N, C-alpha and C positions, 0 to 999 in steps of 0.2 A: 581582381579583388581577392584578398586573402583574409582569412579569419584571424583576428587578434584578440587575445583574452586579457582583459584588464580586471584585476581584483583589488578591492580595497585592502589596505594593510590590516592585518589581524591583531597587532599588538599595540599597546599604548605608546604614543609618541612616534610611531613609525610613519614614514613618508613614502609615497609613491611619486616618482618623477621619471617620466619617459619622454625624451631622453634624459639622462642624468642632469642635475642642476649645473654641474661644472661644464656642461656643453651648451648652456643657454646662450652665452655670448656668441659662440661660433654659429649657433643656429640663427641668431638675429642677423649676423653678417651674411650668412648664406642666403637668407630670405631677401635681404636688401639687394644683393647681386641679382637674384632671380627676378625680382620685381622690376629692376632697372632695365632688363632686357625684354620685358613683356610688352607687346604691342597689340592692341585690340581696338576695334572700332565700336564705340558705344553710340550708334546712330548719329555720327557726325562729330564725335569727340573721341580723341585717342585716349587710351588708358592712362598714359603718363599725365596728360592734362587733367583727366578726371581724378586721379589720385591726388594731385596737388590741390585741386579744389576741395575734395572731400576732407582731406587732412586739415586744411586751413579752416574750413567752415566748422567742422566738428570741434576742433580745438577752441575756436572762438566761442561757439555755442556752449561748450562745457564750462569755459571760464565765466561766461555770462550767467549760466545756471548757478554756479557756486557763489558768485558775487551777489546775485539777487537774493540768495538765501543766507547771506552773512558769513560765507566761508571763503577764506583766502585761498585762491588757486595757486598751484605751484608755478614757479618760473619755468619757462620752456624755451628750448633752443629750436629755432625753425628747422634746422637741418638734422636734429637728433632723431633717433628711432622712437617709434611709438609702440609700447608694449600694452596689449589690450587684453582684458578679461571681462567677465560679466556674469550676472545672475539676477534672478528675480529678487525684488526688494522684500525679502522675507527674513525670518529669524532662523537662518540656516545653521548647519553644524560647522565646527572648526575646519573640517576638510574642505569646505567651500571657501570659507573666509581666508584661508592661507593663500589663495590665488592673488588677493589684493596686495598682500605683503610681498609676495614674489614679484608681481608686476612692478611694484615700486622699486624693489632692490635691483632687478635685472635692468630696468630702464636707467637707474642711477649709474650702474656700472658701465653702461653703454653711452652715457651722457645724453640720455633721452628722457622721456616722461612716461609714466604709467597712465592708463585710461581705463576706468571701470564703466561698463555699460549697465545701466539700471534697466533691467528688462521688464518695463512696466506695461508691455502689451501682452504679457502672459496673465493667466488667471490663478488666484491663490488656491492651494489645495484645501485649506481649512482656515479657521480663525482661532486656532489654539495651538499650543505646543505641549509635548509630554514633559511632565515635571516629576521627579522622584520624591517620595516621602516615606517615612518610617511609621509603621503602625503595628503594635503588638510585637515589637522586636524584629519585624520583617520589612524589607524595603521593596516597594513596587513603584510603578510609574503610571500616572493617569494624566489625561489631557486637562489643560487649564486654558480657558478662553481669554483672549485679549480684546475681543470685540464680538458683537452679536453677528451670527452668520445669517445672511439674507440672500444666499444664492451666489452663483458665479457671475463675476464681472471683472474685466481687465483691471489691473492695478491702476492704470491711468485714470480710470473713472470710478475708483472704489473709495468712497469716503469712509470715515469712521462713523459707524452706525450708532454706537452707544459711548459717548464721551466719558461717562462715569466709569463704565467697565474698563475702558481703555486706560484712563488715568490711574486706576487702582491696580493695574496689572502688576507693576513692579513690586508693590507691597504684598500682593497676594502670592506672587512667586516666592518671595523670601519667606513668607509665613508657611507656605506648603513645603518648602525645603526643610524648614525646622532645624537648621543648623547642620544638615548633612553636608553642605558645601560652605566653606568659609569664604567670606568676602566675594560673593557672586558678582559677576560683571554687570548684571542687570541693575545693581544699586548705583552704578555710574552711568549706565546707558539710559535708563528710563526717565530720569529727570531731563535728559537732553531730548528725548522723544516728546515729553510733555511740553517742553519749551517751544516746540514747533507748531503747537495748536493755533496760535494767533495768526499764522500765515495762511490759513485755510487750505493747507496742502492735503492731498489725498493720503490715505493711510500708508501706502508703500513708500512715498517720498519722506514721510516723517521718520520711518524706520531707517531708510537709507541715509538720510542726512545725519541722524544721530550716530549711526555706525561710522560715518565718515568723520564726525567730530571726535570719536574715540580714537580712530586711526591717527588723526592729526595730533592728538595729545600724546601719542606714542612715537611721533616723528615720521609718520607715513603720510605722503601728500600726493595722491593721484588726482588727475582730472576725473570728473564724473559727468555723465550725460544720460538722461533717460532716452530710451529708444523712441519714445513719442516725439521728442524734439529732434532726434537724428533724422527721423522719417519726414521731417518738414524742411529739410535742407535742399538746396538746388542739386547738390551732388547725388543725393539719394534719388531725386526725381529722374535724373539721367539714367541711373542704374535700373530703376523700376521700369522706365519706359523701354529700355533695351530688352528686358526680359519679356515685357508685354508684346513688343513688336515681333519677337521670335517665339511667342508662346507655343505654337504647335510643335516646333522643334524641341523647345524646353520640356514640354510635357512628355514627348517620346523619350528624351534622354533621362528625365527624372524617373519615369515609370520603369524603363529598362534597367536602370541602375538599382532601383528598389527591388525588382524581381531577382536580380543577381545577388543582392545583399541577403535577401531572405533565403535564397538557395544555399549560399555559403554558410549561413548560421542555422539552417534547418528550421526556419520560422514559418509557421503555418497561418498565424494570425494575419488578418487583412488590415489590421490597424497598427501593427508594430513593425519597425520603430515609428513609422508614420503611415498615413493612408496614401494610396495612389491618388494622383490628380485625375479628376473625373471629367467626362464629357456629357453634356446634357443638351442633346439636339445640336444647335449651332453655337451653344455657349460652352466655353472651355474654362475649367477651374485654373486659376493662377496661384502661384505660391505666396499669397499674401492673405492676411486677415483684414476684414473691413467691418465697421459697425457705425451706427449713428450715436452721437454723444447722448442723445435723449433716450436711447435704448441700448445700453452698453452690453450687448451680447455678441461675442465674436462670431462672424460667419465667413465662409470662404468667399473670395472675390471671383466673380465670373466675368468672362470677356467674350464679346461677339465681334469678330473681325470682319471688316469690309475691305474693299480694295485700297482705299486711302484713309480710312478712319476706323475707329473701333469704339464700341459701347462697353461701359463698365457697370455692373450691377452687384448688389448684395444678394448672395444665395438666399432663396426664399422670397425675394421680391420680384415683381414683374417688370417694373420700369427701371431703365438705367438711371444712375445718378450722375454720370459724366460721359461725355463723348470726347475722345482724343483724336486730333489729326495725326494719325500715326499708322505706319505699316512697316514691314520688314525692310523695305528699300527706301524709306523716307527719313530725312533728317528730323531730329526730335525737338528742335528749338521751341516750336509752337506748342507741342505736346507737353513739354516741361513746364511752360508757363501756365497752361491749363491745369496740369497736375498739381501745381503748387497752390492753386486756388481752393483746394479741398479743405484746408484748415478753416477757411472763412465760412464754409458751408456746414461745419460741424460733422463732417464725415471723417472717420479715422481709418486711414489705410496704412497698415503696419506689416512689418516682416513676420514671417514664421521662422522657426528655429534655423532651418537650413539656409534660408535667404539672409538671415542675420549674420551667420558666420561667413557665408560667401562674400557679402559686402564688407564685413569687418576684416577678413583676412586678405582679400584681393585689393581693396580700394582704400582701406583705412590704416591698418596696423602693419608693423614689421614683424611682430610675433604675437600670436594669440595663445592664451593660456586657457586650456579646457580643464574641467573636472572629468571624472570617469564617464558620466552620462553623456556629456557633450562630445567627448572623444569618440564614443561609440557612434553617436549620430554622424559625426563628421568623417567617419570612414565612408559612409554613403555620400556625404557632402563632397569629399575629394573626387569621387567618381563622377558626380554630376558636374562639378566645376571643370574638371579636366576635359570632359567631353563637350560641354556647352561653350566654355570660353576658350578652349583649345590650348591650354597650358597647364602644367603641373602646378597646383596651388602651393603657396609657401607652407613650410612645415609648421606644426604647432607643438606646444608643450602640454603634456598631460600631467596634472598635479593634484594630489589629494593627500590628506593626513588623517590618521586615526588618533583621537584623543579620548581618554576615559575621564569620567568625572572625579575619580578618586574615592569612590564609595567602598564600603567594607565588602570583602570577598569571603567566600566560604570554601573550605577544602573538600570539595566533592567534584564529581564529574559525571557526564552522561554514562560512562562505563559502570559507575557505581549504581546508577539507577537501573541499567540493563541487568546487572547481576542480581539486584533485589527482585526485579520482575521475573527473572528465570527461577529464582527460589520460590516465589509465590506460585508461579505456574506449576512447579514440581509438587508443591504441597497440595495443590488442588487436584491435579491429575495423577499424581503418584504418591499419595499419602503413605502407602505401605512402605515405601523406601525410607521414610523418615522415622519409622517406629522401631526402636531397639528392643530386642528380646531381654527379659521374658515378657511375652505378650499376655494380656488377659484373655479370657475364654472367647469373648466377642471378637477381639482383634484377630486372634488365631483363626477363628472360623472365617472371618471376612477375607483375610489375606490368602488363606488356602483356597477359598472359593474363587478369588480373582485369578490366582495362578492357574486353576483348573479351566476357567473360562478362556484365558489367554492361550492355553495349550490346545483347546478344543478346535478341531478343524472347522472352518467356515468358508465354504466355496461359493455357494449361491449368495446373491445379494440379500435376500431376506435373512439368511443366517448371519451375515456380517452385521446387519442392522441390529439383530437381536443381541449379538455379542457386545456391540458397542453400548447398548442400553444397560445390559447387565453390569458391565465394567463401570459405567457412570453411576449406577445405583450403589455399587460397592464403595466407590470413591466417596460418594456423599455420606454413606453410613460411617466411613472412617474419619470424616471431618472433625467430629468432636475430639478425637484423639490428638489432632494437630492444631486445634483452634487457638491455643495460647501462642504457639510459634507464628501462626498466620497473622494474628492480631498484632504481634510485635513487629513483624516484617512490614505490615501495612502502615504502622506508625512510622517506621524507619523510612518508608517510601514517601509519606507525606512530608517528612522533614527534608529529605533529599530533593524532592520537587520544589519545595519552598526555597531551599538553598540555591538550586539551579536557576530559579527565576530571579533571585536576588543577584546571582552572578551575571545573568543575562542583562539585567539592568546596569550592573556595574561595568560590564564590558561593552556597552552600547556606544557606538560612534555617532549616533544620530541625534543626540541631544543638542538643543540650540546653544550657540556660543555664549548666549547671555547667562547661562547657568553656571559656567565654569569660574573657578577662582580667578580673579582679575590678574594677579601676578603670574599665575601659571600660564594663562593665555598669552600674556605679554612675553614670557620667557620662551614659549614654544614658537610664536611668530618671530620673535627676535632671533631665535636660533636659525630659522630658515633664511632670514635676511643676512645673518652673519656668514652662513655657508655660501650664499650667492656672492657676497662681497669678496670672500676669500677664494672663490672659484674652486671649491673643494667639496666633493661628496663626503669625504671623511669628516669634514666640519659639520655636516648635517647630522651624522651619527653621533658625534660628540655632543653637539648642542642639544639634541633631542634625547640623549641618553639611550639611543638604540643600540 
């Protein structure tokens, strides 16, 4: 394992693509060839059989999900490649959204289809986004709620808590912006979000489907499937049962790779990038989340293995919720049948981040598109997959974009602030250096006294302390002589700090995509699509103005 440094682009309109976008097609082809030669036993089913099942099931379920929600799915070729990406159903920044457009364009160029995984087994970070506004001629950004926060719950089981707050969010954002951004995308998106209320959908799916509607209006047509639905397919059950059957070995591989990753990156935290899988007596922690629909709080899945069967329980509970007829050397047909009964019992068993991408890259897609965070995770994922499944996993594409809102900028810099701070410090600790002759009588006396104190030898510690105090008293006595200049510098400092804060807001890449001018977003995303269609990195630079 080697360290790889990935940094978000620092300038407006800049794109990070590793490998370059003009190599995406060849990467798809290489992955297809690698996956065609992979052979692995998933408890009685070969990897080729399981990939066929997974791809067919997920594509069918994705179409069903879209049609059920009034969205026309794309036409797909059974033999075409599948380009997969995914993210939580949140109001993310444009650097995340660009993956959806890239997936669609790469798939189209390869005569395949794009698929977006709606990661609804994750938990939201907040129920608000940062929105910039101007006050007193200064721009700052503060959080604006789209719903009432009532604690953590997975998106799958997260309702809208306050429909009035949620419905008014679009108008409140526009009001808060106060014209700073012209034609913000939220004016198009939020009516689409509001239209999803009647279906009784959870909050995350309302956002995801509205975002998908906007993409469709721009000519982008990916398949979409929530992780919650993917985890109820037969193909996923075979994958999960295989990991559970070999859980002791998986734990060893996982924890060894995690220790190696932390050593490579000098990480001391026990929770970064993920926690180790734990043992609690005879119970082993598995790489899945589990919770009850009536109590939607994610907990680790724990497994107790016997000779021919195993018990599954939710961490923190005493009694198992399921017994599987499964062991390392046992075929998983019966276990898969039992596993799939979970949905009827309102038990949610879902992937964690690393199992999501292992499943998606090895059994579902032909190319996976990560953002920067996911790519860092999957350096660890690559090590786990190669050691556990015994083959080098297919390569992935890392993609992100930096886009600024187009707010007013100020001609200042951190260097200007540092220069002012040095001048202020000098006026405080060396006021005598800033007084030009002729001095008045008090100034002359104080300056001469300071020079005498500085020249006086002070060897012992008490002498040095006394000298320090004398110099400080003289400096304080000279302060009235430089008070005007000091006050002026402090005024300058306040202005520079305000300007730097305004620039920090103007240069942020973290604002939600819904705040950006609609046509600018369309042009940026269209530029990436054009570059992929033309198979040229130069086209990216031209389209984005980089």
